[in-house]
N, C-alpha and C positions, 0 to 999 in steps of 0.2 A: 819253447817246448812244454815249458812248465803249465803256462797258461793256455794251452791249446787242449791239454789232457784235464784239467779242470773244467773247460766250459763244454769237451766230451762228456764228462761225467755228469755236470750238471743237467747236461741235455738229455742224458740217459734216464737219470732220474725224474725228469718231468714228464718225457714220451710214457716212462713206465706208470708214473701215477695217473696219467690222462687214459691209458688203456686202462688200466684199474676202475678208473670210475666210467668209464664208458661201460665198462662189461656190468657194474653194479646196475647204473643206469637201465642197460637193456634188459636186464633182469627183473627188473621191478614194473617194468613196462608188459600190460597185457596186449597180447598179439591174437590174433584170428585169421582166419582164412576163409574165403567163400566161392564155391565154383559158380560163377555167373552163367554159363550157360547151362548147367545142372538145373538151377533157381527157373530160368526160362523157358526151360521144355517140360517142366513140372506145372508151371502155371495154370490154371484155367485159364486166365484171361488172353492168353497166348494161342489155346485151343478158340477161345471166341475170335480173335484177332484173324486167325486163318479164316474160319467161317464167314467173318464179315467181308476177306478182301475175295473171299470165292464169289459168296454173292454179288459184289460192287462188280466184277469181272469175269463172273461164268459167261455171261450169255458172250462177250466178246472172245472169250478162249474157245468157246465151242466154235464159233464162228471160223476162229482159225485153224482149230484141228480138222474141221470139216473140210477146210479149201485146202489143208493139206493133204488130206485121205484123198479128196478127190484130184489133185494133180498127182497124187502117186498112182491113183488107179487109171488116170490116162495115158500117164508114161509107159506103164505098165501093157495098157492095152495097144498103145502104139508099138512096144517093143514086139509084143505078140503076135498082133495080128497085122503089124504094117507091111510084112510080106503079101499078103491075102487082099490089101486093101487098095483101092487106086489112088492115085496120084492126088483126085481132089479131096478124097477122104484123108489121107495123108496129112495133105496141107490143113484142112479145116481144124482136125485134132492138133497137131502142132500150135496152131494159132489159138484154140482153147486152151491149151496148156501155156502159151505164154501171156493169155490174157490172166490166167488164174495166179500164174505167178506175180505178175504185176499187181493185182489184188491182194494176194498175200503179202507181198511188202509193203503195200500200201497198208494194211489192217496191223499186222506183224510188229512192225517197228516203234508204232507209237504205242500199242499196247504193251511192249516190252517196258519202253520207257514211262507209260504210266503205273503198271504193275510195280516198277523196282522204287520208282517214288513214294507210291503208297505203303510197300513193304517197310522201306526206310521211315516214313514216318510213322507207321505203327511199331517198330522195332525200337524207335527213339522214345515212346511212350513207353513202351516195356521198360526199359533199360532206366528211364526217370523212377517207375515205381518200383524196380529191384532197389536202385540206389537210395531210395527214400527207405525203403525197408532194412537195407544196411545199416542207415544212419542210425533208424531206430533200435535194431538191436544195439549197436554198437554203443550207443548212449544209456538204454536199458541194464545192458551187461557191462558198462563200464571199461570198452576197450579203448585201447589208446591207438591202437593200429588194425586195420584189416586191410588182407592182401587178396588179390584175387589168384585162388588156387593155381591158375596156370604161369605165376611168376613166382611161386615158391618150387624149389628144386627137390625140397624134401620137408616135410611139418607132421608132426604128429596128429593122428586122428582127432584126439580131444582137442585141439582147436578150432577144428573144422566148424564153423557157424552154419553150412550151406542149409540144414533142414531147419533151422531156426528162423532164417530169411525168407525160407520158401513158405514158412508157416503165416509169417506177417504179410510176405505180400501177397499171399493169397487172400488176405481179408480184406485187401485195399481195393 
């Protein structure tokens, strides 16, 4: 029984010592946080990225939108004017709508895939730029740890380096 009490006391002293050491070490660390989404939304490169994507896919997007409007118009026309149309006119309009839907599916699906792939590519470039800026700010200001703002449940505003990262990333 006596040995167990001594082992327990020794273990408690060790655990207490480790906790105190960890607390002291944590206080010596320089920690900051950055709101990556805020940085991305404020960068001029993000605006340029959107313009680039719009210019690359603009004509295809317009064609799909026009086709979508035409389909809507013809469906509304069939609903509105169908009772006064001949059976042949109704059949012709239904056939037109079906052809337009097929064409829409042929254009819209690949467009969405291409657009998604291109946006992912550009987003990854932007995130790489932000990561580089975070690393530069961390090295310059000697931070030991930088967290994403969404990972912190609470942090004092003086640990926020979002504006510094935005400034560095904007110049790249």
